[in-house]
Legacy VTK file of the C-alpha trace (Angstrom):
# vtk DataFile Version 3.0
C-alpha trace
ASCII
DATASET POLYDATA
POINTS 84 float
26.119 -45.790 -15.864
27.850 -43.432 -18.192
31.439 -44.402 -18.865
34.051 -41.744 -18.070
35.516 -39.580 -20.929
39.272 -39.211 -21.164
39.781 -35.461 -20.984
43.655 -35.822 -21.861
43.924 -34.177 -25.145
47.135 -32.807 -27.095
47.424 -29.594 -29.386
47.179 -32.292 -32.306
43.780 -33.528 -30.945
42.619 -29.901 -30.626
43.698 -29.042 -33.953
41.971 -32.221 -35.464
38.645 -31.238 -33.846
38.946 -27.544 -35.126
39.624 -28.941 -38.659
36.749 -31.158 -38.480
34.441 -28.101 -37.026
35.918 -25.990 -40.150
34.650 -28.616 -42.752
31.247 -28.840 -41.048
30.694 -24.936 -40.979
32.023 -24.632 -44.491
29.440 -27.161 -45.545
26.712 -25.528 -43.517
27.629 -22.167 -45.039
27.390 -23.635 -48.786
23.968 -25.387 -47.997
22.327 -22.914 -45.652
18.627 -22.030 -45.869
18.881 -18.290 -45.120
21.544 -15.526 -45.379
21.592 -15.321 -41.552
22.746 -19.031 -41.508
25.265 -18.382 -44.212
26.850 -15.314 -42.111
26.974 -17.237 -38.924
28.518 -20.357 -40.461
30.963 -18.218 -42.412
31.834 -16.226 -39.308
32.257 -19.384 -37.290
34.436 -20.948 -40.117
36.707 -17.932 -40.071
37.213 -18.302 -36.366
38.297 -21.889 -36.849
40.741 -20.786 -39.496
42.270 -18.216 -37.210
42.510 -20.710 -34.380
44.381 -23.078 -36.840
46.700 -20.193 -37.974
45.312 -20.191 -41.514
44.722 -16.908 -43.356
42.469 -18.161 -45.889
40.995 -21.478 -47.350
38.600 -22.001 -50.200
37.185 -18.609 -50.222
36.858 -18.353 -46.202
39.087 -15.859 -44.450
40.411 -16.064 -40.842
38.486 -13.989 -38.338
39.895 -13.141 -35.165
37.042 -14.010 -32.493
35.744 -11.346 -30.073
35.836 -12.712 -26.737
32.950 -12.440 -24.089
33.078 -9.185 -22.459
34.198 -7.264 -25.536
30.775 -6.902 -27.264
27.251 -8.057 -26.930
25.378 -8.279 -30.105
21.611 -7.376 -29.105
20.538 -7.795 -32.696
21.104 -11.527 -32.299
18.808 -11.680 -29.474
15.061 -12.171 -29.761
12.559 -12.124 -27.062
9.588 -14.669 -27.820
6.284 -13.801 -26.384
4.173 -16.651 -25.040
1.104 -16.899 -27.492
-1.965 -17.970 -25.644
LINES 1 85
84 0 1 2 3 4 5 6 7 8 9 10 11 12 13 14 15 16 17 18 19 20 21 22 23 24 25 26 27 28 29 30 31 32 33 34 35 36 37 38 39 40 41 42 43 44 45 46 47 48 49 50 51 52 53 54 55 56 57 58 59 60 61 62 63 64 65 66 67 68 69 70 71 72 73 74 75 76 77 78 79 80 81 82 83
């Protein structure tokens, strides 16, 4: 049986999670294996900065997210064919 997760969280809790995600994304960006991974990680890190209200940090710049419904990036979608 899985224990219940306490879903009560404060703004401080949310900020801490965003900070941890930012650090992970910054590290991923710096040690990525491809330009696409670097771009994705920098973009996601920028969104964390925006959510935290920080304009720039260690070369990463805040980036306001585009929320669902505003844009669909079809270039990021790849259809894989079944190879039999």
